[in-house]
Chimera marker file (.cmm) of the C-alpha trace (Angstrom):
<marker_set name="trace">
<marker id="1" x="15.911" y="15.116" z="-9.753" r="1" g="1" b="0" radius="0.5"/>
<marker id="2" x="15.323" y="15.733" z="-13.434" r="1" g="1" b="0" radius="0.5"/>
<marker id="3" x="12.213" y="17.499" z="-14.561" r="1" g="1" b="0" radius="0.5"/>
<marker id="4" x="9.208" y="15.238" z="-14.824" r="1" g="1" b="0" radius="0.5"/>
<marker id="5" x="6.347" y="15.547" z="-17.336" r="1" g="1" b="0" radius="0.5"/>
<marker id="6" x="2.898" y="16.195" z="-16.176" r="1" g="1" b="0" radius="0.5"/>
<marker id="7" x="1.990" y="12.553" z="-17.003" r="1" g="1" b="0" radius="0.5"/>
<marker id="8" x="4.848" y="11.233" z="-14.955" r="1" g="1" b="0" radius="0.5"/>
<marker id="9" x="3.856" y="13.499" z="-11.971" r="1" g="1" b="0" radius="0.5"/>
<marker id="10" x="0.253" y="12.312" z="-12.184" r="1" g="1" b="0" radius="0.5"/>
<marker id="11" x="1.513" y="8.709" z="-12.085" r="1" g="1" b="0" radius="0.5"/>
<marker id="12" x="3.680" y="9.336" z="-9.113" r="1" g="1" b="0" radius="0.5"/>
<marker id="13" x="0.724" y="11.074" z="-7.354" r="1" g="1" b="0" radius="0.5"/>
<marker id="14" x="-1.405" y="8.013" z="-8.015" r="1" g="1" b="0" radius="0.5"/>
<marker id="15" x="1.280" y="5.751" z="-6.694" r="1" g="1" b="0" radius="0.5"/>
<marker id="16" x="1.548" y="7.862" z="-3.492" r="1" g="1" b="0" radius="0.5"/>
<marker id="17" x="-2.187" y="7.931" z="-3.092" r="1" g="1" b="0" radius="0.5"/>
<marker id="18" x="-2.298" y="4.191" z="-3.384" r="1" g="1" b="0" radius="0.5"/>
<marker id="19" x="0.470" y="3.535" z="-0.925" r="1" g="1" b="0" radius="0.5"/>
<marker id="20" x="-1.189" y="5.900" z="1.538" r="1" g="1" b="0" radius="0.5"/>
<marker id="21" x="-4.541" y="4.100" z="1.252" r="1" g="1" b="0" radius="0.5"/>
<marker id="22" x="-2.803" y="0.826" z="1.895" r="1" g="1" b="0" radius="0.5"/>
<marker id="23" x="-0.957" y="2.188" z="4.996" r="1" g="1" b="0" radius="0.5"/>
<marker id="24" x="-4.352" y="3.219" z="6.398" r="1" g="1" b="0" radius="0.5"/>
<marker id="25" x="-6.191" y="0.135" z="5.448" r="1" g="1" b="0" radius="0.5"/>
<marker id="26" x="-3.728" y="-2.204" z="6.948" r="1" g="1" b="0" radius="0.5"/>
<marker id="27" x="-3.384" y="-0.182" z="10.099" r="1" g="1" b="0" radius="0.5"/>
<marker id="28" x="-7.198" y="-0.286" z="10.454" r="1" g="1" b="0" radius="0.5"/>
<marker id="29" x="-7.127" y="-3.990" z="10.002" r="1" g="1" b="0" radius="0.5"/>
<marker id="30" x="-4.447" y="-4.256" z="12.585" r="1" g="1" b="0" radius="0.5"/>
<marker id="31" x="-6.409" y="-2.153" z="15.083" r="1" g="1" b="0" radius="0.5"/>
<marker id="32" x="-9.604" y="-4.021" z="14.484" r="1" g="1" b="0" radius="0.5"/>
<marker id="33" x="-8.391" y="-7.579" z="15.128" r="1" g="1" b="0" radius="0.5"/>
<marker id="34" x="-7.823" y="-9.269" z="18.378" r="1" g="1" b="0" radius="0.5"/>
<marker id="35" x="-5.696" y="-12.042" z="17.017" r="1" g="1" b="0" radius="0.5"/>
<marker id="36" x="-2.022" y="-11.139" z="17.971" r="1" g="1" b="0" radius="0.5"/>
<marker id="37" x="-0.533" y="-12.755" z="14.894" r="1" g="1" b="0" radius="0.5"/>
<marker id="38" x="-2.839" y="-11.175" z="12.453" r="1" g="1" b="0" radius="0.5"/>
<marker id="39" x="-2.353" y="-7.842" z="14.269" r="1" g="1" b="0" radius="0.5"/>
<marker id="40" x="1.408" y="-7.982" z="13.899" r="1" g="1" b="0" radius="0.5"/>
<marker id="41" x="1.116" y="-9.132" z="10.170" r="1" g="1" b="0" radius="0.5"/>
<marker id="42" x="-1.179" y="-6.307" z="9.317" r="1" g="1" b="0" radius="0.5"/>
<marker id="43" x="1.021" y="-3.831" z="11.156" r="1" g="1" b="0" radius="0.5"/>
<marker id="44" x="4.128" y="-5.176" z="9.256" r="1" g="1" b="0" radius="0.5"/>
<marker id="45" x="2.320" y="-4.716" z="5.846" r="1" g="1" b="0" radius="0.5"/>
<marker id="46" x="1.323" y="-1.203" z="6.825" r="1" g="1" b="0" radius="0.5"/>
<marker id="47" x="4.871" y="-0.298" z="7.838" r="1" g="1" b="0" radius="0.5"/>
<marker id="48" x="6.126" y="-1.661" z="4.427" r="1" g="1" b="0" radius="0.5"/>
<marker id="49" x="3.735" y="0.461" z="2.500" r="1" g="1" b="0" radius="0.5"/>
<marker id="50" x="4.749" y="3.414" z="4.614" r="1" g="1" b="0" radius="0.5"/>
<marker id="51" x="8.428" y="2.681" z="3.570" r="1" g="1" b="0" radius="0.5"/>
<marker id="52" x="7.329" y="2.513" z="0.030" r="1" g="1" b="0" radius="0.5"/>
<marker id="53" x="5.556" y="5.901" z="0.308" r="1" g="1" b="0" radius="0.5"/>
<marker id="54" x="8.493" y="7.454" z="2.071" r="1" g="1" b="0" radius="0.5"/>
<marker id="55" x="10.928" y="6.218" z="-0.508" r="1" g="1" b="0" radius="0.5"/>
<marker id="56" x="9.063" y="7.572" z="-3.498" r="1" g="1" b="0" radius="0.5"/>
<marker id="57" x="8.354" y="10.827" z="-1.727" r="1" g="1" b="0" radius="0.5"/>
<marker id="58" x="11.903" y="11.349" z="-0.852" r="1" g="1" b="0" radius="0.5"/>
<marker id="59" x="12.923" y="11.206" z="-4.533" r="1" g="1" b="0" radius="0.5"/>
<marker id="60" x="10.686" y="14.164" z="-5.248" r="1" g="1" b="0" radius="0.5"/>
<marker id="61" x="12.518" y="16.358" z="-2.819" r="1" g="1" b="0" radius="0.5"/>
<link id1="1" id2="2" r="1" g="1" b="0" radius="0.2"/>
<link id1="2" id2="3" r="1" g="1" b="0" radius="0.2"/>
<link id1="3" id2="4" r="1" g="1" b="0" radius="0.2"/>
<link id1="4" id2="5" r="1" g="1" b="0" radius="0.2"/>
<link id1="5" id2="6" r="1" g="1" b="0" radius="0.2"/>
<link id1="6" id2="7" r="1" g="1" b="0" radius="0.2"/>
<link id1="7" id2="8" r="1" g="1" b="0" radius="0.2"/>
<link id1="8" id2="9" r="1" g="1" b="0" radius="0.2"/>
<link id1="9" id2="10" r="1" g="1" b="0" radius="0.2"/>
<link id1="10" id2="11" r="1" g="1" b="0" radius="0.2"/>
<link id1="11" id2="12" r="1" g="1" b="0" radius="0.2"/>
<link id1="12" id2="13" r="1" g="1" b="0" radius="0.2"/>
<link id1="13" id2="14" r="1" g="1" b="0" radius="0.2"/>
<link id1="14" id2="15" r="1" g="1" b="0" radius="0.2"/>
<link id1="15" id2="16" r="1" g="1" b="0" radius="0.2"/>
<link id1="16" id2="17" r="1" g="1" b="0" radius="0.2"/>
<link id1="17" id2="18" r="1" g="1" b="0" radius="0.2"/>
<link id1="18" id2="19" r="1" g="1" b="0" radius="0.2"/>
<link id1="19" id2="20" r="1" g="1" b="0" radius="0.2"/>
<link id1="20" id2="21" r="1" g="1" b="0" radius="0.2"/>
<link id1="21" id2="22" r="1" g="1" b="0" radius="0.2"/>
<link id1="22" id2="23" r="1" g="1" b="0" radius="0.2"/>
<link id1="23" id2="24" r="1" g="1" b="0" radius="0.2"/>
<link id1="24" id2="25" r="1" g="1" b="0" radius="0.2"/>
<link id1="25" id2="26" r="1" g="1" b="0" radius="0.2"/>
<link id1="26" id2="27" r="1" g="1" b="0" radius="0.2"/>
<link id1="27" id2="28" r="1" g="1" b="0" radius="0.2"/>
<link id1="28" id2="29" r="1" g="1" b="0" radius="0.2"/>
<link id1="29" id2="30" r="1" g="1" b="0" radius="0.2"/>
<link id1="30" id2="31" r="1" g="1" b="0" radius="0.2"/>
<link id1="31" id2="32" r="1" g="1" b="0" radius="0.2"/>
<link id1="32" id2="33" r="1" g="1" b="0" radius="0.2"/>
<link id1="33" id2="34" r="1" g="1" b="0" radius="0.2"/>
<link id1="34" id2="35" r="1" g="1" b="0" radius="0.2"/>
<link id1="35" id2="36" r="1" g="1" b="0" radius="0.2"/>
<link id1="36" id2="37" r="1" g="1" b="0" radius="0.2"/>
<link id1="37" id2="38" r="1" g="1" b="0" radius="0.2"/>
<link id1="38" id2="39" r="1" g="1" b="0" radius="0.2"/>
<link id1="39" id2="40" r="1" g="1" b="0" radius="0.2"/>
<link id1="40" id2="41" r="1" g="1" b="0" radius="0.2"/>
<link id1="41" id2="42" r="1" g="1" b="0" radius="0.2"/>
<link id1="42" id2="43" r="1" g="1" b="0" radius="0.2"/>
<link id1="43" id2="44" r="1" g="1" b="0" radius="0.2"/>
<link id1="44" id2="45" r="1" g="1" b="0" radius="0.2"/>
<link id1="45" id2="46" r="1" g="1" b="0" radius="0.2"/>
<link id1="46" id2="47" r="1" g="1" b="0" radius="0.2"/>
<link id1="47" id2="48" r="1" g="1" b="0" radius="0.2"/>
<link id1="48" id2="49" r="1" g="1" b="0" radius="0.2"/>
<link id1="49" id2="50" r="1" g="1" b="0" radius="0.2"/>
<link id1="50" id2="51" r="1" g="1" b="0" radius="0.2"/>
<link id1="51" id2="52" r="1" g="1" b="0" radius="0.2"/>
<link id1="52" id2="53" r="1" g="1" b="0" radius="0.2"/>
<link id1="53" id2="54" r="1" g="1" b="0" radius="0.2"/>
<link id1="54" id2="55" r="1" g="1" b="0" radius="0.2"/>
<link id1="55" id2="56" r="1" g="1" b="0" radius="0.2"/>
<link id1="56" id2="57" r="1" g="1" b="0" radius="0.2"/>
<link id1="57" id2="58" r="1" g="1" b="0" radius="0.2"/>
<link id1="58" id2="59" r="1" g="1" b="0" radius="0.2"/>
<link id1="59" id2="60" r="1" g="1" b="0" radius="0.2"/>
<link id1="60" id2="61" r="1" g="1" b="0" radius="0.2"/>
</marker_set>
């Protein structure tokens, strides 16, 4: 990966923080509902955000 500026690194860090928060929030929603359809939907959304996080993070390595 090419060298990133401090501003770019801060933006990526913000993106990763946001994705991490979304993973946690949708997992919490999935755990807190008894409706199976909602539980699955929230879990799927959480997994999608985890995939986004992992994809961005892997580019930094």
